[in-house]
N, C-alpha and C positions, 0 to 999 in steps of 0.2 A: 758419725755420718748419718746414721738413722735419725738421730735427733734433728739434724739439719733438714732432712727431707720432710719429717713430720711437721716442722714449722712452716714449710713452704707449701705443703699439700693443700691446705685450705685456700690459699691464694691462687694456686694453679687450678683447683676445682672451680673456683669462682670465675676465673678467666675463661675456662672451658664452657661454663654455663652461659656466660654473656655471649660468647661467639655462637653457640647453638641458637640462642634466642634471636640474635641479629639475622642469622640465616633464615629462621622460620619467619620473622617479620618481613623480610625482603621477598620471600616467596608468596606470602599471603596478601601483600599490598600491590598486586599487579593491577594494571588498568583494566577496567571493564571492556569487553569487546564492543567495538562500534558497529552499528548497523548502517550500511551505506544505502544511499538513495539511488534509484535508477529512474531516469526520465525516458520515455519512449513515445512516439507519435504514430497514429494509425489513421488511415483515410479510406473512404469509399466514395467513388464518383460513378454513378450509374443512372441512366435514363433522366439526366437533368437534375438528380439529387446529389447532394454532397453531405457527407457526415465526416467530421473530424474529431478524433479523440486523442488527448494528450494525457498520459498517466505518469505520475511520479510515485513510485512505490518505495516504501521504507518498511522492511519486514512485511507484514500483511496489510499495513495501512496504505491507502491509495488516495491521492488528491490529484486534481487536474482540471482540464478544461474539456468541454463538449460543445460541438456546433452542429446544428441541424440546418441545412438550407435545402429544403424539399420543394420540388417543382409544384407551383400552384399554391404554396402555403407561405406564411410569414416565416422569416429566418428567426431562429432563436439560438442564443448562445449563453453559456454560463459555466459554472464550476461544479466539479463532483468531489465528493468526500465519502469514502467507503472502505471496504475491507475485502481482501481476497479470501475466499473460502475454497481451498483446493484450487481448481482451475476456473472458478467462477468469481467474477467481480460483482459485488452488490453495493450500490452507492446511491446517495441522494444527489440528484441533479438540480441545482438552484439556477434558474434562468429567467430571462426577461423575454416576453413575447407580447406583442401588441400593447406595449406600455404597462404590462402587468408582471409583477414578480411572482413566480410560482416554484414549487418544489415537487418533484416526483421521483419515485424510486426507479432506477435502471439496473439492468443486469446484462453482463457480457460474459460469454464463455470464451476462455482463451483457447485459441487454435494455433497450429503451427504457423508462426509468422503473422498472427492477427487475432482479431476478436469478432465474434458473432453475437449480435444483439439478441436478447431474449424478450419475449412478449407473453403476456398472460392477463387474466382478469385483474382489474384494479378497483380500489375503493378509496374514498377520501377519508382521512382520519387526521384530526388536529390540523387541518389546513394543508395536508400533504397527500398526494396521490401515492398510494402504496399497492404493491401486489397483494391481492386478496390472500389472507392466511389459508394455509392447507390446500392451496391449488398449485398446480405445476406451472412453472415458467418454461416456455417452449423455445428452444434454440434450433431453428431450421432455416432452410433457404440458402441462397448463394450471396447474400449481402454481407460478405466478410470484409471487415475493416482491415486492410493489409498494412504492415509496417511501412511507414513513409518518413520523409524528412520533416523535422519539426519546423514550423513556421511561426513567426511571431505576428 
């Protein structure tokens, strides 16, 4: 009987090894987690001015649309592409105004239910208006873009 067991032992050990490897492979080949995108819209209408911001956030990356229709000024509309840094969105705003295509950096501070636009000194660098390095962007005032229905 012992002789019968010894002849089968290598086959049993091999079967056990294959089973363990199959379980290990199944657990290590799980699908990578997906990062979902969220689209939200924000708007401000005050004293004849309208600002609309649409953001699509995937992880920390943000894309979207931005519209400024300010009283007494030409309307400009375009797209944004940027990154969330904690509660602050910093993005390039590519837009058309007065028949000219321009790019400028924008910043928005996330607030409960909205965004507050930031302002600060800017300079032109490589054809883009950027916030001046090592200077503060100020987020103040009551011009908060509140969450709104998305419009096309």
